[in-house]
C-alpha positions in Angstrom: 25.5 -41.7 -28.6 24.5 -38.6 -30.4 21.7 -36.0 -28.8 19.0 -37.5 -31.5 19.4 -41.0 -30.4 18.0 -40.2 -27.0 14.2 -40.6 -26.5 12.1 -37.4 -27.0 11.2 -37.2 -22.9 14.7 -37.6 -22.2 16.0 -34.5 -24.2 13.0 -32.5 -22.9 14.1 -33.2 -19.2 17.6 -32.4 -20.2 16.5 -29.2 -21.5 14.6 -28.4 -18.8 17.1 -28.7 -16.6 19.3 -26.7 -18.3 16.7 -23.7 -18.7 16.4 -24.0 -14.8 20.1 -23.9 -14.2 20.7 -20.9 -16.5 17.9 -18.9 -15.0 19.5 -19.3 -11.7 22.9 -18.3 -13.1 21.1 -15.3 -14.7 22.3 -16.4 -18.3 20.3 -15.5 -21.4 18.1 -18.1 -22.9 17.6 -16.6 -26.2 20.9 -18.1 -27.7 19.5 -21.9 -26.3 15.9 -21.2 -28.2 18.0 -20.6 -31.5 19.5 -24.0 -31.3 16.7 -25.9 -32.7 13.1 -26.0 -33.4 12.4 -28.4 -30.6 14.4 -26.6 -28.1 12.2 -23.4 -28.5 9.3 -24.5 -26.4 11.2 -25.7 -23.5 13.4 -22.4 -23.1 10.2 -19.8 -24.3 8.2 -21.3 -21.5 11.2 -19.9 -19.2 12.3 -16.9 -21.2 8.7 -15.6 -21.4 7.5 -16.2 -17.7 8.6 -13.0 -16.5 9.0 -9.6 -18.9 9.9 -6.1 -18.2 8.8 -3.8 -21.2 8.5 -0.1 -21.7 6.1 1.9 -23.9 9.0 1.9 -26.4 9.3 -1.9 -26.5 5.6 -2.5 -27.4 6.4 -3.1 -31.1 8.9 -5.9 -30.1 6.5 -7.2 -27.7 3.4 -7.5 -30.0 5.5 -9.0 -32.6 7.3 -11.8 -30.3 3.8 -12.6 -29.1 2.2 -12.8 -32.3 2.9 -16.6 -31.9 0.2 -17.7 -29.9 1.8 -20.5 -28.0 4.2 -18.0 -26.6 1.1 -16.6 -24.7 0.7 -19.3 -22.7 4.0 -19.1 -21.2 3.5 -15.4 -19.8 2.8 -15.1 -15.9 4.2 -11.9 -15.1 4.5 -8.4 -17.0 6.3 -5.2 -15.4 5.1 -2.4 -17.3 7.5 0.5 -16.6 6.2 3.7 -17.6 8.0 6.5 -19.4 7.4 10.2 -18.5 8.7 13.6 -20.1 11.2 15.3 -18.8 11.1 19.3 -17.7 13.8 21.6 -17.1 13.3 23.5 -13.6 14.1 27.2 -14.1 14.2 30.1 -11.9 10.6 31.7 -11.3 10.6 35.6 -10.3 7.6 35.1 -8.0 9.5 33.5 -5.3 12.8 35.4 -5.1 16.3 34.4 -4.9 18.3 32.6 -7.6 19.7 29.0 -8.7 19.3 26.6 -6.0 17.6 29.1 -3.4 14.7 30.0 -5.9 14.3 26.0 -6.8 14.1 25.6 -2.9 11.7 28.2 -2.7 9.8 26.8 -5.3 9.4 23.5 -3.3 8.5 25.1 -0.5 5.7 26.9 -2.0 4.1 23.7 -3.3 4.7 21.9 -0.3 2.7 24.5 1.6 0.0 25.2 -1.0 -0.3 22.1 -2.8 -2.2 22.5 -6.0 -2.9 26.0 -5.1 1.0 26.8 -6.2 -0.6 26.6 -9.9 -1.3 30.1 -9.4 1.9 31.3 -9.0 4.3 28.9 -10.6 2.4 28.9 -14.3 4.4 26.2 -15.4 3.3 23.5 -13.0 -0.2 23.0 -15.0 1.3 22.3 -18.2 3.8 20.0 -16.7 1.4 18.0 -15.1 -0.9 17.7 -18.1 2.0 16.4 -20.2 2.9 13.8 -17.5 -0.7 12.5 -17.5 -0.9 12.6 -21.3 2.3 10.2 -21.4 0.8 8.1 -18.7 -2.8 7.6 -20.7 -1.2 7.0 -23.9 1.2 4.4 -22.5 -1.2 2.4 -20.8 -3.7 2.7 -23.5 -1.2 1.5 -26.0 -0.7 -1.8 -24.1 -4.5 -2.4 -23.2 -5.3 -2.4 -27.0 -2.7 -4.4 -27.6 -3.9 -7.1 -24.8 -7.4 -6.5 -25.8 -7.1 -8.8 -28.8 -6.0 -11.5 -26.6 -8.3 -14.3 -25.8 -8.6 -16.1 -22.6 -7.9 -19.7 -23.7 -4.7 -18.1 -24.9 -3.1 -17.5 -21.6 -4.4 -20.3 -19.4 -5.2 -18.5 -16.1 -4.2 -15.2 -17.1 -1.1 -13.3 -15.6 -0.1 -10.8 -13.7 0.0 -6.9 -14.8 2.5 -4.8 -12.6 2.2 -1.0 -13.1 5.9 0.7 -12.4 6.6 4.2 -12.1 10.2 4.3 -10.9 11.4 7.2 -12.7 12.0 9.9 -10.6 10.3 13.4 -11.4 12.3 16.4 -11.9 11.4 17.8 -8.3 12.5 14.2 -6.8 15.8 14.5 -8.7 16.5 18.1 -7.6 15.3 17.4 -4.0 18.1 14.9 -3.7 20.7 16.8 -5.6 20.1 19.7 -3.0 20.0 17.4 0.2 23.5 16.0 -1.0 25.0 19.3 -2.4 23.7 21.7 0.9 24.5 19.6 3.9 22.9 21.0 7.2 25.8 22.4 9.5 25.0 23.7 12.9 27.3 26.5 14.4 26.2 27.6 17.7 22.9 29.2 17.5 22.7 29.6 13.7 21.5 26.8 11.7 22.7 27.2 7.8 22.7 24.8 4.9 26.1 25.4 3.5 27.1 23.8 0.2 30.0 21.3 0.1 31.4 22.5 -2.8 31.2 26.2 -2.7 31.5 28.9 -0.4 29.7 31.5 -2.2 25.9 30.5 -1.8 24.4 29.9 1.6 20.7 29.1 2.1 19.7 29.9 5.7 16.4 28.0 6.8 15.4 26.4 10.1 16.5 22.7 10.0 12.4 21.8 10.2 11.7 23.8 7.3 14.5 22.4 5.4 13.9 18.7 6.0 10.2 19.1 5.6 10.4 20.8 2.1 12.9 18.5 0.6 10.9 15.4 2.1 7.8 16.7 0.8 9.8 17.2 -3.1 11.2 13.6 -2.6 7.4 12.2 -2.1 6.4 14.1 -5.4 4.4 16.6 -3.2 0.6 15.8 -3.9 1.2 15.0 -8.0 -1.2 12.3 -8.6 -0.7 10.0 -11.8 -4.0 10.9 -13.7 -5.9 9.5 -16.6 -6.2 12.1 -19.5 -9.7 11.3 -20.4 -12.6 13.3 -21.6 -16.1 12.4 -19.5 -17.4 9.2 -20.8 -14.3 8.1 -22.7 -12.8 4.8 -21.9 -9.3 3.9 -21.5 -9.3 0.9 -24.0 -11.7 -2.2 -24.8 -11.9 -4.6 -22.2 -9.0 -6.8 -21.1 -9.9 -10.4 -20.4 -6.3 -11.9 -20.0 -5.1 -10.0 -16.9 -6.1 -12.0 -13.8 -3.8 -9.8 -11.1 -2.8 -6.2 -10.9 0.0 -5.1 -8.7 1.5 -1.5 -7.8 4.8 -2.2 -5.5 6.8 0.0 -3.5 9.3 0.3 -5.9 7.1 2.8 -8.0 8.1 6.1 -6.3 4.9 7.8 -7.9 1.6 8.3 -6.5 -1.5 7.1 -8.5 -4.8 8.7 -8.5 -7.5 6.5 -7.2 -9.8 7.2 -9.9 -7.0 6.2 -12.5 -6.7 3.0 -10.8 -10.6 2.3 -10.3 -10.8 3.2 -14.3 -8.1 0.7 -14.9 -9.3 -2.0 -12.8 -13.0 -1.4 -14.7 -11.5 -2.5 -17.9 -10.4 -5.8 -16.3 -13.4 -8.0 -16.0 -11.7 -11.2 -15.0 -9.4 -9.2 -12.3 -9.0 -11.7 -9.1 -6.2 -10.2 -7.2 -4.9 -6.4 -6.5 -1.8 -5.5 -4.6 -1.5 -1.8 -3.9 1.8 -0.5 -2.1 0.9 3.2 -1.5 3.7 5.3 -0.8 3.7 7.9 2.1 2.2 11.3 1.4 4.0 14.9 2.3 0.7 15.5 4.8 -1.8 13.7 6.6 -4.5 15.8 4.9 -3.2 14.6 1.4 -3.6 11.0 2.6 -7.2 11.3 4.0 -8.1 12.8 0.9 -6.6 10.0 -1.0 -8.7 7.6 0.8 -11.8 9.6 0.7 -11.4 9.6 -3.4 -10.8 5.5 -3.0 -14.0 5.6 -1.2 -16.1 7.2 -4.0 -14.5 5.1 -6.8 -15.6 1.8 -5.2 -18.6 1.2 -7.4 -16.0 0.7 -10.3 -14.4 -2.1 -9.2 -15.3 -5.7 -10.8 -17.5 -8.1 -8.9 -14.5 -10.7 -9.7 -12.0 -9.7 -7.5 -11.3 -12.4 -4.7 -8.3 -10.6 -3.2 -7.1 -7.1 -1.9 -4.1 -6.2 -0.4 -3.8 -2.5 0.3 -0.5 -1.6 1.9 0.8 2.0 3.6 3.7 1.9 5.8 4.7 4.4 7.3 1.6 6.3 7.8 1.7 9.9 7.0 -0.6 10.7 10.1 1.2 12.3 13.1 1.0 11.1 16.4 -1.4 13.5 17.8 -3.9 12.6 15.1 -5.2 9.1 16.3 -8.5 8.9 14.4 -8.1 6.5 11.6 -9.8 7.4 8.3 -13.5 6.8 8.0 -13.3 6.7 4.1 -11.2 3.4 4.2 -13.7 1.8 6.6 -16.3 2.4 4.3 -14.5 1.3 1.4 -13.9 -1.9 2.9 -17.2 -2.4 4.1 -18.4 -1.7 0.4 -16.1 -3.7 -1.6 -16.9 -6.6 0.7 -20.7 -6.2 0.0 -20.2 -5.8 -3.9 -17.4 -8.5 -4.5 -19.1 -11.5 -3.2 -16.2 -13.7 -4.0 -13.9 -12.0 -2.0 -11.7 -14.3 0.4 -9.1 -11.9 1.3 -8.9 -8.5 2.3 -6.0 -6.9 3.7 -6.1 -3.3 4.7 -2.5 -2.5 6.3 -3.7 1.0 7.7 -5.8 2.8 10.2 -9.1 1.3 10.2 -12.1 1.2 12.5 -11.8 -2.4 13.5 -15.2 -2.3 15.2 -17.3 -1.0 12.3 -15.8 -4.2 10.0 -16.3 -6.9 12.6 -19.6 -5.9 13.5 -20.7 -6.8 10.0 -20.5 -10.4 9.7 -23.4 -10.8 7.2 -20.7 -9.1 4.8 -17.9 -11.3 5.6 -19.6 -14.8 5.0 -17.0 -15.6 2.4 -13.7 -14.0 3.8 -11.3 -16.7 4.4 -8.5 -14.4 5.7 -8.9 -10.8 6.9 -6.0 -8.8 8.1 -6.0 -4.8 8.9 -4.2 -2.7 11.2 -5.5 -0.4 13.4 -3.7 2.5 14.8 -6.4 3.9 16.7 -7.2 4.1 20.6 -10.1 1.4 21.2 -12.1 3.6 23.4 -8.9 4.6 25.4 -9.3 1.5 27.7 -7.3 -1.6 28.6 -8.4 -4.9 27.5 -11.5 -6.0 29.6 -15.0 -7.0 29.1 -16.5 -3.7 28.8 -14.3 -2.7 25.7 -16.8 -3.2 22.8 -14.4 -4.6 20.6 -13.1 -7.1 22.7 -16.4 -7.8 24.4 -17.4 -8.2 20.5 -15.0 -10.5 19.8 -15.1 -12.8 22.7 -18.7 -14.0 22.3 -17.9 -14.5 18.4 -15.1 -16.6 18.7 -15.5 -18.3 22.2 -19.1 -18.6 22.4 -20.8 -19.1 19.4 -24.2 -19.5 21.0 -24.3 -16.0 22.2 -23.9 -14.5 18.6 -21.2 -16.1 16.8 -21.1 -18.1 13.4 -22.5 -21.6 13.9 -20.0 -24.1 14.5 -17.0 -21.5 15.7 -14.1 -23.7 16.9 -12.6 -22.8 20.2 -10.0 -20.0 20.0 -6.5 -21.7 19.2 -4.4 -19.3 20.8 -4.1 -17.0 23.7 -4.7 -13.4 23.6 -1.3 -11.8 23.5 -0.9 -8.4 25.1 2.6 -7.6 25.0 2.5 -4.2 26.9 0.7 -1.4 28.0 2.4 2.0 27.8 1.2 5.7 27.7 0.8 7.3 24.6 0.9 11.3 25.7 0.7 12.2 29.6 -2.2 14.7 28.3 -4.4 11.8 27.6 -7.2 11.0 29.9 -6.9 7.2 29.6 -4.4 4.8 28.3 -4.3 3.5 25.0 -5.1 0.0 24.2 -2.1 -2.3 24.5 1.1 -0.9 22.7 1.9 -4.1 20.9 -1.4 -6.3 20.3 -1.4 -9.3 18.3 -4.8 -10.7 18.3 -5.6 -13.8 16.4 -9.3 -14.8 15.8 -10.5 -18.0 14.5 -13.6 -18.0 12.8 -15.0 -20.7 10.5 -12.2 -20.5 7.9 -11.8 -17.2 8.8 -8.6 -15.4 10.6 -8.3 -11.9 11.8 -4.9 -10.0 12.9 -5.5 -6.7 14.3 -2.0 -5.0 14.8 -1.6 -1.5 16.8 1.8 -0.9 15.7 2.2 2.8 16.0 1.3 2.7 19.9 4.5 0.2 19.9 6.7 2.6 18.3 5.5 5.6 20.9 5.5 3.5 23.7 9.5 3.1 23.5 9.5 6.6 24.5 6.7 6.8 26.8 7.5 4.1 29.6 5.7 4.3 32.7 6.8 0.8 34.6 4.3 0.9 37.4 1.2 1.2 34.8 2.8 -1.5 32.6 3.1 -3.9 35.7 -0.5 -3.4 36.6 -1.8 -3.7 32.7 0.1 -7.0 32.5 -1.5 -8.5 35.4 -4.8 -7.4 34.4 -4.1 -8.8 31.0 -3.2 -12.1 32.5 -6.3 -12.2 34.8 -8.5 -11.2 31.9 -7.1 -14.1 30.0 -7.6 -16.8 32.6 -11.1 -15.7 33.7 -12.1 -15.6 30.1 -14.3 -18.2 30.1 -16.4 -17.2 33.1 -16.6 -13.6 32.3 -20.0 -11.9 30.9 -18.9 -10.4 27.4 -21.8 -7.8 28.4 -21.0 -4.5 30.1 -19.7 -4.3 33.6 -21.9 -3.2 36.3 -21.7 0.7 37.2 -19.6 0.0 40.5 -17.0 -2.3 38.2 -17.3 0.3 35.5 -16.3 2.9 38.3 -13.5 0.8 39.6 -12.1 0.1 36.6 -11.8 3.7 35.3 -10.3 5.0 38.7 -7.4 2.3 38.1 -6.7 3.8 34.6 -7.3 7.1 34.4 -4.4 9.3 33.5 -4.2 12.8 35.3 -5.2 15.8 33.2 -2.5 18.4 32.4 
């Protein structure tokens, strides 16, 4: 029997199996699509499902998708940005020569941030060229996509912005770390080159590591849009329904740049942003403050927002979460009425967010990570966060949403351990996974930093007492009044859990 003697539906099914098998085996499908005209729709549906393109390939991209039917196959575009290269030369203002001069430049930038522009005159021009390349690349793509119609792409596609090319600072930091391994000899700590005995860079291990770590994180350089005030990146793009910036991107994006990009996507429904760590926690706070200021630019069509950053750049002695991120979450929830999923995996004030049930009515999944001490107390009825959650979950008649079902799982208190001997109180449990069931709402509060620090600060006596109190708290949960304890009970609780002062 010949191929064309088979019914059309059987031929299509055979081609679909062949396309799926070829995709699994990572074989090219372009040759199959050129066999016959009737083969093209089947193999193009798989070939054009996910694409990786660069700004230099936009001409080919435009030629391929001039065929309208191919736009319906598109589900994901990974747009890999291209940036100009710069040669890092010696600078007379910092001293030394060769790699030592380069290391001193890195140290200056890591300590002063953008203040190094006054000393290193090349930095502003280099950053300007990078911003212009970033703007030009995005404008070229958006101008092409702005001519597409929504009915040509079905439900729209996901746009992933990828900045995975190392900057010159990142490349040289990696090279210096490999070329000059740290050698500890007695009282001296020198960085000795592995291939030469003539150049020795002498710095403390802490200075050495922090400087190179900051350079590997690209210091505090952000990718910004080089736009004049009042100018727009491009016309509106209606075919992008999802935007993602994943961890594979090794450069930081300015919140204002991302907010402007989002403002050009009126049909955006999903945002996933995996943020890289920062070289200093103050830069991290400045980032989230800028993120809060750009909240008004976000479209109201967003239904899902996931912002992730692990690990945080905040040191253990800085326990207070970012107030800007909490305010951003509240403002976003109020503006985006269709928001059903909000995931902020970073330090956030859980109490301020959960005490606003009026703006969480449409939320179906709420996930956040809190790394703060919840009033420095162990779980008990007088704790405001737990005191708020108990009536909200178990007793809807005392303030929860109408029809709130009983709690489906027990509260899990893994262990309670001391964070720091100098703290007046112990922190809330080292590893707490709290699942709250609202009507269609789920919340997860994960205090992970305390879990990591607890491994180094164990106190078995306090641990045993905390577990016993946690079990008692769970067993008597239905009978406990979620209101504040009496003054006598309050004093007894405090006496049990006070940590001696230094």
